[in-house]
Backbone as a ProteinNet text record, in pm:
[ID]
protein_1_A
[PRIMARY]
QVGDVLDRGGEELQIFHLLEKLKGQASEAGGALHVLNGNHEIINVAGRFRYATRSAMEEFQRWEQVSRFGKRLKCLCSKDRRRCEAMVAAASASGIEARKNLLKPGGEVSQLFLAQNPVALVVGSSVFVHGGLHPNHLDYGLERMNAEASEWIRGQSKDEDAGVPWFLQGRNAIVWSRMYSQQSEERCDCEMLKEALQKLPGTRRMVVGHTVQYPMGINSVCNDSVFRVDVGASSGVVDAGKSRFLL
[TERTIARY]
9144	9158.4	9276.9	9378.9	9505.2	9519.5	9406.2	9414.5	9393.6	9395.1	9375.9	9234.2	9136.8	9000.4	8989.8	9057.6	9052.9	9135.6	9099.7	9170.1	9153.2	9038.5	9012.8	8885.2	8838.5	8718.2	8616.1	8492.7	8390.5	8293.4	8324	8232.3	8302.2	8389.7	8470.9	8385.6	8294.4	8212.2	8116.6	8069.8	7985.5	8063.8	8190.4	8274.2	8297.4	8324.6	8342.9	8217.2	8100.7	7974.9	7961.6	7995.5	7986.9	8080.6	8202.2	8297.8	8247.7	8186.8	8131.6	8017.7	7935.4	7826.6	7882.6	7987	8048.3	8115.9	8171.4	8229.4	8123.3	8006.2	7897.9	7851	7838.4	7793.6	7896.4	8024.2	8130.1	8127.4	8108.8	8103.6	7985.4	7869.9	7750.3	7769.4	7852.4	7876.9	7992.7	8048.7	8158.5	8295.7	8304.4	8433.1	8469.4	8551.5	8592.8	8642.3	8615.2	8674	8760.7	8887.6	8979.8	9013.4	9007.9	9039.9	9156.2	9262.3	9379.9	9379	9450.5	9473.3	9598.7	9589.5	9704.1	9758.3	9853.4	9914.6	9814.9	9714.7	9618.4	9523.9	9493.2	9418.3	9502	9630.3	9718.1	9733.7	9758.3	9779.2	9650.9	9536.7	9411.2	9385.3	9413.5	9399.5	9494.8	9610.4	9709.1	9672.5	9561.8	9515	9573.9	9624.6	9682.3	9590.1	9531.9	9426.7	9465.6	9591.5	9641.6	9570.7	9532.8	9477	9325	9262.2	9116.2	9050.6	8947.6	8878	8771.6	8724.6	8618.6	8493.8	8459.9	8340.3	8356	8479.8	8504.3	8481.1	8526.6	8503.3	8353.4	8280.2	8135.6	8065.9	8114.2	8054.4	8072	8188.9	8213	8126	8105.2	8020.3	7875.4	7829.3	7693.4	7681.2	7783.9	7784.1	7770.7	7849.4	7847.1	7708.6	7647.5	7514.6	7411.9	7414.4	7320.9	7348.9	7477.4	7515.1	7466.9	7485.5	7440.9	7289.3	7219	7073.1	7027.6	7092.9	7058.6	7084.1	7195.6	7228.8	7129.6	7088.6	6992.8	6854.7	6819	6693.5	6696.3	6810.6	6823.1	6807.6	6850	6839.5	6694	6601.5	6459.5	6411.2	6481.2	6443.6	6529.2	6618.8	6708.9	6639.9	6676.5	6622.2	6670.6	6791.7	6847.8	6874.1	6768	6777.8	6876.3	6875.3	6963.2	7109.9	7142.8	7281.1	7321.1	7229.7	7255.7	7285.2	7202.7	7222.1	7350.6	7389.4	7513.4	7635.3	7621.5	7733.7	7746.3	7645.2	7652.9	7742.3	7847.6	7944.7	7878.7	7929	7878.9	7912	7830.9	7853.4	7983.1	8054.2	8177.7	8146.4	8236.4	8214.7	8243.2	8314.2	8353	8370.1	8381.3	8404.1	8537	8639.5	8771.2	8772.1	8698.2	8689.6	8613.2	8506.4	8430.6	8518.2	8595.2	8683.8	8786.1	8842.3	8941.3	8880.5	8761.8	8697.4	8658.4	8614.5	8566.9	8679.4	8794.5	8905	9020.2	9019.9	9128.7	9131.2	9243.6	9245.7	9128.9	9048.4	8929.8	8807.3	8821.1	8708.1	8605.1	8484.7	8373.7	8399.7	8444.3	8469.1	8592.2	8695.2	8815.3	8781.6	8700.3	8665.6	8572.4	8484.9	8385.1	8442.8	8529.4	8574	8722.7	8808.1	8952.1	9018.6	8974.5	9048	9056.7	8957.5	8958.4	9039.5	9081.2	9154.5	9302	9361.1	9504.7	9587.8	9715.2	9808.5	9891.5	9884.9	9948.5	9875.6	9862.3	9780.1	9831.2	9844.5	9880.9	9753.3	9736.1	9625	9685.3	9679.3	9741.4	9891.6	9942.8	10086.8	10122.2	10029.5	10053	10042.4	10126.2	10115.1	10079	9975.9	9923.9	9962.5	10007.2	10046.5	10038.1	10012.4	9994	10122.8	10230.9	10356.2	10456.9	10497.8	10594.2	10649.4	10674.2	10731.8	10881	10958.4	11102.9	11138.3	11257.4	11295.1	11280.7	11316.4	11306.6	11162	11069.1	10927.7	10887.1	10933.1	10894.1	10966.3	11084.4	11150.6	11067.1	11001.8	10916	10788.6	10739	10624.5	10499.1	10440.1	10320.3	10201.4	10177.4	10064.4	10084.1	10207.2	10236.9	10207.9	10247.1	10220.2	10070.3	9997.6	9852.7	9786.2	9830.4	9771.8	9801.2	9925.8	9963.3	9899.3	9886.1	9818.4	9672	9606.9	9466.9	9449.2	9537.7	9530	9543.7	9635.4	9655.5	9531.2	9474.2	9356.1	9237.2	9226.4	9117.7	9139.8	9260.5	9292.2	9322.6	9375	9399.5	9545.1	9636.5	9778.5	9817.8	9901.1	9944.7	10018.9	10094.3	10163.9	10075.4	10021.3	9927.8	9990.9	10124.1	10193.3	10238.7	10207	10253.7	10186.1	10265.7	10211	10191.6	10208.4	10195.7	10302.7	10267.1	10366.3	10480.1	10600.1	10720	10710	10646	10639.9	10539.9	10471.5	10378.2	10428.5	10551.7	10608.4	10731.9	10750.5	10872.6	10866.9	10961.2	10955.6	10978.2	11032.7	11052	10942.7	10836.2	10724.4	10648.5	10574.1	10503.3	10393.5	10348.3	10246.2	10305.5	10435.7	10500.1	10608.6	10658.3	10771.1	10737.6	10837.4	10826.1	10941.4	11001.2	11116.9	11085.4	10960.3	10924.8	10830	10802.1	10698.4	10746.3	10877.5	10929.5	10900	10866.5	10826.6	10938.8	11061.9	11175.8	11219	11223.8	11261.2	11401.2	11488.7	11625.5	11629.1	11526.7	11522.2	11450.2	11400.6	11333.2	11435.1	11424.1	11519.5	11471.9	11501.9	11456	11522.5	11645.9	11713.9	11647.2	11611.3	11540	11405.2	11337.7	11209.1	11224.1	11325.6	11349.8	11373	11452.5	11480.3	11353.3	11270.7	11145.7	11052.9	11037.5	10948.3	10998.4	11129.2	11184.8	11149.1	11119.1	11081	10933	10861.3	10720.3	10706.4	10737.8	10734.2	10600.2	10609.6	10488.6	10443.1	10498.7	10460.5	10554.2	10498.1	10577.1	10577.7	10486.6	10476.6	10420.6	10449.3	10393.1	10304.2	10192.3	10101.1	10093.6	10130.1	10140.5	10061.1	10026.8	9961.5	10051.7	9996.6	10068.9	10124.7	10192.5	10255.4	10177.6	10117.9	10033.9	10117.6	10073.4	10142.8	10079.4	10111.7	10049.2	10155.5	10133	10008.9	10005.7	10101.3	10113.8	9997.7	9939	9839.4	9906.1	9829.7	9882.7	9998.7	10108.1	10226	10307.2	10405.3	10491.9	10637.5	10725.7	10870.3	10934.8	11066.9	11143.4	11094.4	11084.1	11039.2	10902.7	10812.6	10675.6	10668.7	10770.5	10769.7	10693.3	10663.5	10581.1	10488.8	10361.8	10262.7	10224.5	10229	10195.9	10057.4	9959.6	9820.1	9750.6	9823.8	9762	9760.1	9639.5	9627.6	9569.4	9549.3	9497	9356.2	9273.1	9139.2	9043.8	9074.9	8986.5	8982.1	8865.6	8854.1	8938.1	8981.1	9068.6	9214.1	9244.5	9385	9399.3	9423.5	9458.4	9375	9306	9252.6	9109.6	9025.6	8888.5	8815.2	8744.2	8656.9	8720.4	8851.7	8918.4	8959.2	8873	8900.5	8986.7	9072.7	9155.4	9153.1	9179.4	9166.2	9286	9323.6	9429.1	9361.8	9364.3	9296.1	9397.3
9530	9584.6	9514	9590.7	9529	9513.4	9501.8	9465.6	9579.9	9543.3	9636.6	9693.2	9604.5	9643.2	9656.8	9567	9569.2	9683.5	9723.2	9828.1	9966.5	9989	10119.5	10183.4	10135.4	10193.6	10088.4	10132.9	10046.5	9984.5	9984.8	9927.3	9821.4	9745.8	9647.6	9538.3	9481.3	9371.6	9419.8	9542.6	9599.6	9612.5	9650.6	9663.9	9527.8	9426.3	9291.8	9245.5	9271.8	9235.3	9307.8	9436.7	9514.1	9457.1	9423.6	9368.2	9236.6	9151.8	9026	9052.8	9151.2	9188.3	9238.1	9320.4	9373.5	9264.3	9164.1	9050.1	8983	8961.2	8898.2	8983.2	9113.3	9203.2	9210.1	9212.6	9216.5	9090.3	8976	8848.8	8844.7	8891.9	8893.6	8983.6	9087.7	9181.6	9137.3	9019.6	8969	9013.7	9073.6	9118.8	9044.4	9106	9042.5	9148.3	9125.2	9204.7	9111.2	9143	9062.8	9139.2	9071.7	9130.9	9054.3	9124.8	9062.6	9082.4	8997.9	9018.5	9103.1	9199.8	9283.3	9249.4	9327.8	9298.3	9310.8	9397.2	9412	9292.1	9229.2	9104.1	8996.9	8991.7	8888.9	8906.6	9029	9046.3	9021.5	9047.1	9019.4	8870	8794.8	8649.4	8594.7	8659.3	8617.6	8663.7	8737	8777.2	8905.4	8990.3	9117.7	9230.9	9300.5	9398	9540.4	9570.3	9701.9	9817.4	9799.4	9909.9	9905.9	9806.9	9795.9	9897.8	9963.2	10063.9	9998.4	10074.2	10022.3	9989.9	10077.5	10052.2	9926.4	9896.6	9772.9	9651	9658	9548.1	9526.6	9635.5	9626.6	9565.2	9599	9541.7	9390.4	9342.4	9198.2	9130.6	9197.3	9138	9128.7	9229.7	9224.5	9111.6	9096.6	8987.2	8853	8835.2	8708.7	8682.8	8785.5	8769.5	8726.1	8789	8753.6	8612.3	8579.1	8445.9	8337.7	8361.2	8263.5	8247.7	8358.9	8354.1	8269	8289	8211.6	8062.8	8030.9	7889.7	7824.5	7898.5	7842.8	7823.8	7912	7894	7765.2	7738.7	7615.7	7492.5	7506	7392.2	7353.1	7446.9	7416.1	7309.1	7299.8	7200.7	7074.6	7071.9	6957.4	6839.8	6718.6	6598.2	6586.4	6637	6633.9	6778.2	6846.3	6989.1	7016.8	6936.5	6960.4	6950.9	6850.2	6833.4	6948	6989.3	7100.1	7228	7259.3	7381.5	7376.4	7257.1	7243	7273.9	7257.8	7282	7428.8	7509.4	7653.4	7717.6	7784.9	7843.4	7944.6	7950.6	8048.5	8189.5	8284.7	8424	8475.8	8556.2	8616.3	8722.1	8736.4	8831.7	8975.5	8993.6	9128.4	9132.7	9254.6	9271.8	9215.6	9232.7	9182.5	9029.9	8967.3	8820.9	8772.7	8844.4	8809	8822.7	8930.6	8952.7	8840.3	8802	8694.8	8564.2	8530.4	8404.7	8402.2	8515.6	8520.3	8530.5	8587	8608.5	8509.5	8428.7	8332.2	8235.3	8164.9	8063.5	7966.5	7953.7	7869.8	7940.9	8068.2	8144.9	8174.4	8203.8	8222.1	8333.5	8448.5	8560.8	8535.5	8476	8443.2	8351.6	8249.9	8155.3	8217.6	8304.8	8363.1	8470.3	8556.1	8672.9	8675.5	8599.9	8613.9	8494.5	8373.7	8253.6	8237.2	8286.8	8269.9	8377.2	8480.1	8590.2	8555.8	8584.3	8560.1	8664.6	8635.5	8735.3	8796.1	8737	8792.3	8734.9	8815	8772.6	8835.4	8752.3	8800.9	8818.8	8938	8966.6	9029.9	8959.6	9010.1	9024.7	9142.8	9167.2	9236.9	9237	9301.1	9198.6	9214.3	9131.3	9222.7	9186.8	9267	9202.5	9284.8	9236.5	9354.4	9326.8	9437.3	9515	9445.8	9512.6	9508.1	9389.7	9374.8	9233.7	9185.9	9053.2	9065.6	8990.4	8985.1	8858.5	8851.5	8731.4	8601.7	8602.5	8477.4	8433.2	8527.2	8489.7	8413.2	8461.2	8398.9	8267.3	8253.6	8122.9	8020.6	8064.8	7976.9	7942.2	8037.3	8009.9	8086	8153.7	8233.9	8146.6	8040.2	7951.8	7885.4	7851	7786.6	7881.8	8008.4	8105.8	8127.2	8139.6	8158.1	8038	7918.4	7797.2	7787.1	7814.3	7801.5	7910.7	8030.6	8138.2	8101.9	8049.1	8010.1	7898	7799.2	7688.2	7738.9	7831.7	7886.4	7961.8	8045.2	8123	8031.2	7922.5	7826.7	7740.3	7749.3	7662.6	7521.5	7507.2	7375.4	7354.3	7424.9	7407.2	7262.5	7209.6	7069.8	7047.3	7148.2	7142.2	7209.9	7132.5	7186.8	7293.7	7289.8	7387.9	7509.4	7510.2	7619.2	7750.6	7856.7	7989.4	8060.2	8190.5	8269.5	8224.9	8196.1	8155.5	8256.3	8205.5	8289.9	8407.8	8389.8	8495.9	8605.5	8588.8	8690.9	8758	8727.8	8782.6	8866.8	8972.7	9052.4	9160.6	9251.7	9369.5	9336.7	9218.6	9179	9085.2	9069.8	8984.8	9048.9	8968	9021.8	9120.4	9116.1	9212.2	9327	9323.1	9425.8	9505	9453.4	9516.5	9657.8	9746.2	9881.6	9908	9802.1	9815.3	9893.9	9888	9953.1	10071.5	10107	10208.4	10331.1	10343.3	10465	10583.8	10696.8	10811.6	10857.7	10850.1	10887.4	10767	10783.3	10671.4	10621.1	10709.6	10669	10564.8	10561.5	10466.9	10337.5	10328.9	10207.6	10116.1	9987.5	9891.3	9845.8	9926.5	9897.4	9772.8	9744.8	9624.6	9499	9501.1	9386.6	9368.8	9478.3	9473	9410	9451	9396	9245.8	9203.1	9060.1	8983.6	9042.3	8975.9	8959.3	9063.5	9056.1	8956	8942.5	8845	8701.9	8681	8547.2	8518.3	8616.1	8598.7	8632.5	8538.6	8565.1	8624.1	8729.8	8793.9	8913.5	8931	9047	9163.6	9282.4	9402.3	9499.7	9478.6	9574	9506.7	9568.8	9527.1	9640.5	9605.9	9705.1	9678.1	9778.4	9758.2	9864.2	9829.4	9923.3	9947.1	9934.7	9932.9	10067.7	10138.6	10265.5	10381.1	10464	10573.4	10672	10700.3	10792.5	10931.6	10994.4	11123.1	11232.3	11342	11386	11356.6	11276.4	11260.8	11188.4	11090.1	11004.3	10889.7	10818.9	10705	10750.7	10674.3	10711.1	10587.2	10603.2	10491.7	10534.7	10437.3	10460.1	10342.1	10345.1	10236.4	10212.8	10320.9	10313.7	10246.2	10284.7	10231.6	10081.8	10029.8	9887.4	9860.7	9966.1	9948.8	10069	10040.2	10143.2	10133.4	10246.8	10252.9	10315.7	10238.8	10281	10311.7	10305.5	10338.9	10490.5	10548.4	10694.1	10738.4	10644	10681	10735.7	10682.1	10737	10705.4	10604.7	10567.1	10675.4	10691.1	10784.8	10738.4	10611.5	10559.7	10591.2	10662.2	10695.4	10847	10903.4	11045.8	11131.5	11073.1	11154.5	11115.2	11112.6	11064	11140.5	11065.4	11126.5	11154.9	11136.3	11165.9	11035.2	10985.6	10860.3	10886.2	10788.4	10796	10660	10657.8	10533.5	10513.8	10386.1	10347.9	10272.6	10326.6	10265.9	10203.4
8972.4	9106.5	9170.9	9212.9	9254.8	9406.5	9476.6	9617.7	9714.4	9843.3	9955.2	9962.3	9961.3	9995.5	10147.1	10218.1	10364.1	10421.9	10542.5	10617.8	10556.8	10494.5	10433.8	10488	10604.2	10661.4	10699.5	10721.1	10777.9	10680.5	10550.6	10452.2	10368.1	10430.4	10357.6	10294.8	10371.7	10321.2	10212.7	10224.6	10119.2	9989.2	10000.2	9880.8	9817.4	9899.5	9844.9	9771.2	9829.7	9764.1	9630.3	9628.2	9504.4	9398.7	9437.7	9342	9283.8	9367.7	9317.1	9218.9	9248.7	9157.6	9024.8	9031.4	8909.9	8828.3	8895.7	8823.9	8737.3	8795.8	8721.4	8604.9	8627.6	8521.4	8408.9	8445.4	8344.4	8259.1	8324.4	8252	8155.9	8200.6	8115.9	7994.2	8008.9	7899.2	7810.3	7839	7757.8	7802.3	7919.8	7972.6	8098.9	8180.3	8306.1	8403	8529.4	8637.1	8719.7	8731.8	8811.1	8938.8	9051.5	9181.3	9241.7	9278.3	9338.5	9489.5	9558.7	9701.4	9721	9812.3	9845.8	9982.8	10029.4	10159.3	10274.5	10260.4	10370.1	10378.9	10266.5	10273.7	10344	10310.7	10367.8	10518.6	10565.3	10709.6	10787.6	10726.7	10796.6	10807.5	10703	10711.9	10817.6	10830.7	10930.8	11071.8	11085.8	11218.3	11271.5	11181.9	11224.6	11178.7	11276.3	11247.8	11286.7	11278.9	11321.4	11251.1	11125.1	11046.8	11036.9	11097.3	11089.7	11182.8	11135	11215	11303.6	11400.6	11488.1	11406.9	11311.6	11230.6	11145.7	11105.4	11030.3	11118.6	11242.9	11337.5	11357.5	11369.6	11391.4	11270.6	11150.6	11029.9	11028	11068.3	11072.2	11177.8	11289.9	11393	11344.5	11271.8	11216.4	11114.4	11030.7	10931.8	11003.1	11108	11180.4	11239.5	11294.4	11353.8	11249.6	11133.2	11026.2	10975.6	10962.7	10915.8	11011.6	11142.4	11242.3	11238.5	11221.5	11215.5	11096.5	10981.6	10863.1	10881.6	10945.3	10967.6	11063.4	11164.6	11260.8	11195.5	11103.4	11030.6	10948.9	10885.7	10807.2	10895.5	11020.3	11111.8	11137.8	11118.1	11138.4	11041.1	10927	10825.3	10833.9	10930.2	10942.6	11011.4	10969.6	11033.1	11177.3	11200.8	11336.5	11378.1	11417	11446.7	11559	11663.3	11777.8	11736.5	11658.6	11612.5	11520.1	11434.3	11342.5	11419.4	11519	11596.2	11677	11720.4	11796.6	11711	11578.8	11487.8	11448.8	11480.6	11452.4	11558	11513.2	11606.5	11698.9	11820.1	11916.7	11869.4	11909.4	11871.1	11931.8	11855.7	11904.8	12009.6	12104.4	12213.2	12171.4	12060.1	12018	11867.2	11815.1	11672.7	11628.6	11710.4	11672.3	11668.8	11760.1	11759	11635.5	11600.4	11480.4	11356.4	11350.3	11235.4	11225	11338.3	11338.5	11289.5	11338.4	11299.7	11152.5	11101.1	10962.9	10861.2	10902.3	10809	10824.8	10927.2	10945.6	10827.4	10805	10699.6	10715.9	10613.4	10620.7	10673.4	10713.2	10764.9	10656.4	10698.8	10604.6	10503.9	10549.8	10459.3	10372.9	10430.4	10352.8	10236.4	10263.2	10157	10054.1	10099.8	10010	9918.8	9972.5	9896.7	9860.1	9928.7	9908.5	9842.4	9876.3	9835.2	9684.2	9611.5	9466.5	9395.4	9466.9	9404.1	9388.5	9273	9255.9	9329.8	9345.9	9398.9	9286.4	9169	9049.1	8928.5	8823.5	8710.3	8581.2	8478.2	8345	8263.6	8208.8	8117.9	7993.3	7882.8	7761.2	7779	7753.2	7765.5	7896.4	7991.5	8121.5	8233.3	8334.9	8454.4	8570.8	8642.2	8752.6	8884.9	8979.3	9111.4	9207.7	9334.5	9428.9	9451.8	9485	9517.1	9403.4	9366	9257.5	9251.9	9131.5	9111.1	9087.8	9164.1	9146.4	9068.7	9012	8936.4	9015.5	9144.9	9222.1	9241.6	9243.7	9251.3	9125.8	9011.6	8886	8864.8	8923.1	8920.2	8997	9102.1	9182.4	9105.5	9027.2	8941.3	8979.3	8881.5	8904.2	8946.5	8871	8903.4	9039	9068.9	9197.9	9313.2	9298.8	9404.8	9422.9	9313	9324.1	9390.6	9354	9411.6	9560.6	9599.4	9740.4	9825.4	9770.3	9843.7	9866.5	9763.5	9775.3	9877	9874.4	9970.2	10113.2	10133.6	10268.5	10315.2	10228.7	10265.6	10293.8	10219.5	10241.9	10365.6	10423.8	10536	10492.5	10369.5	10312.3	10274.7	10341.9	10312.9	10337	10247.8	10260.7	10391	10434.6	10563	10667	10759.1	10857.7	10946.5	10959.4	11043	10963.2	10835.1	10749.1	10786.2	10790.3	10813.6	10681.2	10682.3	10560	10460.4	10335.7	10236.2	10224.6	10196.9	10198.5	10102.8	9988.3	9887.2	9922.9	10037.6	10086.1	10213.1	10254	10377.3	10349.1	10425.9	10418.6	10312.5	10318.9	10231.8	10084.5	10054.6	9915.7	9865.8	9943.4	9902.4	9787	9714.1	9597.6	9636.3	9761.2	9805.7	9887.1	9913.5	9996.1	9922.2	9813	9744.7	9696	9708.1	9653	9555.4	9505.2	9417	9290	9246.4	9120.5	9139.6	9264	9286.1	9362.6	9385.5	9446.8	9356.1	9414.7	9333.2	9240.9	9286.9	9203.4	9119.9	8987.8	8901	8931.8	8977.6	9009.5	9121.1	9204.1	9315.9	9278.9	9155.4	9108.8	9041.3	9065.4	9010.1	8872.3	8771.7	8635.9	8578.6	8619	8570.4	8625.1	8753	8810.4	8741.8	8715.5	8647.1	8508.9	8436.5	8303	8309.8	8407.1	8424	8458.9	8544.8	8583.9	8463.8	8384.5	8269.1	8165.8	8154.2	8059.9	8098.5	8225.3	8271.7	8246.9	8194.3	8157.4	8009.1	7921.6	7777.3	7733.2	7654.9	7604.3	7685.1	7804.6	7885.8	7857.6	7853.4	7826.5	7943.3	8037.1	8147.4	8272.2	8387.1	8514.5	8564.2	8624	8681.4	8831.1	8912.2	9056.8	9132.8	9255.9	9346.6	9466.3	9586.9	9714.8	9758.6	9669.5	9706	9643.1	9726.6	9676.4	9594.6	9475	9385.4	9398.4	9509.2	9541.3	9540.4	9474	9407.6	9257.5	9205	9060.1	8995.2	9065	9002.4	8928.7	8848.3	8773.2	8686.7	8689.3	8611.9	8579.1	8492.3	8454.2	8458.6	8478.7	8475.8	8404.1	8398.5	8334.9	8191.9	8113.9	7974.5	7961.5	8047.4	8047.1	8076.3	8144.3	8179	8307.3	8384.3	8503.9	8518	8539.1	8566.7	8713.4	8782.5	8925.9	8936.8	8987.6	8975.2	9107.9	9218.8	9347.7	9363.1	9356.7	9365.9	9499.9	9592.2	9723.4	9718	9626	9606.3	9720.3	9800.8	9910.9	10017.6	10078.8	10190.8	10308.9	10304.2	10409.1	10385.3	10275.2	10245	10238.8	10120	10117.9	10023.6	9926.9	9817.3	9784	9885	9867.3	9758.1	9675.3	9576.9	9443	9427.4	9301.4	9234.1	9147	9077.4	8955.3	8923.3	8803.1	8736.6	8606	8531.2	8440.4	8422.7	8329.6	8216.6	8095.6	7981.3	7887
[MASK]
+++++++++++++++++++++++++++++++++++++++++++++++++++++++++++++++++++++++++++++++++++++++++++++++++++++++++++++++++++++++++++++++++++++++++++++++++++++++++++++++++++++++++++++++++++++++++++++++++++++++++++++++++++++++++++++++++++++++++++++++++++++++

């Protein structure tokens, strides 16, 4: 799954729960489910909720209410109940405030569902990323980017004043790039793609999302060096109910 669970409607937390359940089932069956963070996960951690729906805000407020109730129940068993209850955060006044508190760096939902997810991942001879990897990203290092993204989401950046990591910001960021996903192959930078893949020995292709491939569906360009797999299947996009698969 190449990212963008958030900002697709009012069942975001339910989807995250389902993905975690599927991860466990895949592992038990001898396989694996990998979930990446996309640009919508990044902007939400950064506190930008332009695309979040009202029902999504309400879902986060309900989550917060249940979470607070659970924490207060635990305080009943605490040796210092008063101190324990004082440490339980006050209820948010609105859904947007709840969303901000739960998704901010170090927030409960960010740590539970996002911090462990990579922003780029090599599986076999394929590298998966939401937007696209450029040569300068790979010069910086895949493991380094994943580590720094995770630290930021956990609220554990070494630089306390650090904002969103540079490789996650701007139109050339790994979660924002469309260099390889333009519908017309002539507008895709196949030479840059070739250079990027050469910096990852053993990889033959990149798999990207971010740009809806409508109405074509999953497709490849640059001599099958990049597969574009965002088909807009979510009801929050353009093509609800039509699932497609890359095997």
